[in-house]
N, C-alpha and C positions, 0 to 999 in steps of 0.2 A: 534029385528034385523031381517028383512027378509034376507033369504038365497041368497046368491050371486049365480048368473048364472056362467056357464062356461066361457063365454065371459068376464065377470067383473073380475072375478079370473085371467084369463090369462092376460088381459091387465095390471091390477094391478101388477102382478107377473113380467111380461115382462119389465114393465116401471122401476120397481125396479132394473133390471139388465142393463137398459140404452138403452132398445129397444123399440120402438114404434109400435106397431103391427096394421096394417091397417085393414079395414072390411075385406077384402078378407082373409087375413091371418087368423082371427077370424073365417071366415066363413067356412074355410078347416078344422080348428081344430074341429068345431062343426061337420061336416061331418063325419071327423074321429073318434070323439067320438060315434056318433050315430051307425056307422057300427061296430064299436068295439063292443059297447054294444049287438047289434042284433046277431052278430056271437058267442059272449061270451055265449049266452043262450044255445048253441049247441055244442060249443067246448071249451075246455079249453084255453083260450088265456090268460087270467090275472086274479090273485085273487083280484085285486084292481078294485073296481067298484064304481059308482056313479060320478057325475059332478065334486064335489069338490076334491075328492082324486085323480080322473083321472086327473084332472087340475094340480094339485100340484104334486102328486108322481110319476106322468108319464110325462106329458108335461113339466112343469116348471123344473124338476128333469133334463131332456134330455137337456133342452135349456141352462144349464150351459156350454155345450161344445162349445158355441158361443165365450166363452173366451178363448178357445184353438188356434185359429187362424181364418184366413179368409177361408171361406168355397166357397163363390160364384166363380162360374167357376172352382172349384177343383172336383177331383175323389175321391170318398169315397165308400168303402165296408164296408157295417155293417154285422158282422160274428156273425151267431147265432142270427138273429134279431128277432125272435119270432113273437110278434104282431107288430114289425116295431120301437121298440126301441133301440138305439136313432135315427136311421137312416131316419124314415119318419118325425120325428118331425122336424129334422135340414132341411129337404126339404122342409118342410111348411115354416120354418122360413127364409130359403136361397134357393127360387126356382131356382136360377142358379147352384145350386149343382148338380153334376153329380152321381147320385147315383145307388149303386147296393146292392140288398138286398139278402143276402144268407141264407138259413136255410135248414134243413135236413128233414123237415116235409112238405110234399107237400100241406097238408089242410091249413098249415098257410099261404103258398105261396099263396092258393087259395083266402083266405081272403085279403090279400096284393094287389093281381091283382085287386080285386074288389073295394078295397079302392082307389088305384091309379088311376083306371078308374072314379071313382066318383068325386076325386080330380082333375081330369083334367090333371095328370102327365103321359104322354105317353111316357116319356124319362126315366123312372127308370126300372133298368134291374133287373129281378127275377131270382134268380139262386137255383136250387135244387140240393144240394150237400152238402156234410160233409165239415167242414173246413179244415181237413187234407188232404183232396183229391182235390187238387188245380185242378179246371178246365184248360184246355190248355189256354194259354195266359193271366193267371192272377197273375203269378209270377212277383214281383216288377213292378206291372202296376200302382198302386193307389198312388194318394197324401195321402190319410188316410185312416186307417181302424180304425173301432171302434168295441167295444164290451161292454155290460153292464152285467156284473154280471154273466157271463156265467160259469166261472171256477176261480181256483185260478190264480194269475197274472203269475206265470213261466208258466203255461199249456197256458194261453191266447196268451203269447208272441209267442210261438212255432206256434200257430195257425193262428196268425193275421201278425207278422211282415213278413213272406215270401210275403205277397201281397203287403207290401208297397216298393215303389221305395226308393232308397238312396237319402235322403234330406226330405223325408216325414215323416209322424209321426203316430204311433199307439195311439189312444185316449181310455184309458180303464176306464169305469165308475166303481166306488167302492165305498164300505162304509166308515166310518170313520177311520177303522184301516188300512189304507194303507201303512203306513210306514213298518210294519212287512212283509207284501206281496213284498214291494220293495227289502228289504234285502234278502228274500227268493228268489227273480228272478234275483239277480246279475249274477250268473252264465249262466243263461238262455239269459239274455241280451248281455252279452259278446260274447256268442258263436252264437248268430243270427244277431249280427251287430246292437242292439240297445242301447241307452243311455237315461237315465232319465234326460229329459229337465227340467221340473218343474211339481209340484204338484199344482191342484186347489182345494182348500178347500171351501166349500161354505155351506150354509144353504138354504133350499127349501124355497122361499118365502111364509110367512104366515103360517110356522110351526117352530118347534124346530129341525127337522130333518137335521143331518148334514151328508154330503157325500164328497167325494173325486174323483177327476180324476186325472190320470197321462197322462202327455202328455210325450210320448217314442220317441225320435227323432230317424230315421233310419241312421245310420252314416257310414254303411259299408254293402256291398251285404250279403244276407244271403246265408250260404252254401247250395249247392244243396240238400243235404241229408237231409234236413229241410224242411217241417215238416215230421215226421216219422210216421208209421201207429199207430193209436189210441191206440192199445194194448200196444206198445212201450211206448208211451208217458205217457199212465196211470200208466204202471208199474215202470218206471223210468223217473220221469219229470226231466228236466235239473235243 
């Protein structure tokens, strides 16, 4: 059987999720993949390479967050975005998403800036900052915050929930062992104004890889003392 192209894998995988990508969406994923591959030769953006693995283990994995809620027209900050996962994938799938990509490394933001330009996205905000050092005006501003396997959930909640407006949600992408992390994060959620709304368990289309994502609803404002300094967060997580 001939090897499937990136576009074929994405079309089948997204259709399996109930989405029907148009040609422009697939064209943008091709641009994203090509630019990621080019930059990855000179900087460490991802250990996952090749059309099939990138399509499945990055693009289709991130697409699972489409089940978390309506994204078109909403604001989302992707914390510790790295090579743009999941934020830029969601922007390709929902172009009306008002996206902010936050990362502490300027070289990753240089890649994302170039990629957004090639994708025709002139409305994506790129922010060079550490997650615990919220820029002015970012507190409780966003409908959604997202993070993908950046840290343990109790730590992620302190980094991400302060960005989310009351009524919004933090979308945490994790592996299959999410229940233990949710139990561990109970105190953090209570302190930060969050509550677990639901867990999305899924298998990445075309693989036997199982992942989970937590939808954590912001039910109360986060006290002003959070997030703490990174040294405090790391030394004594909530």
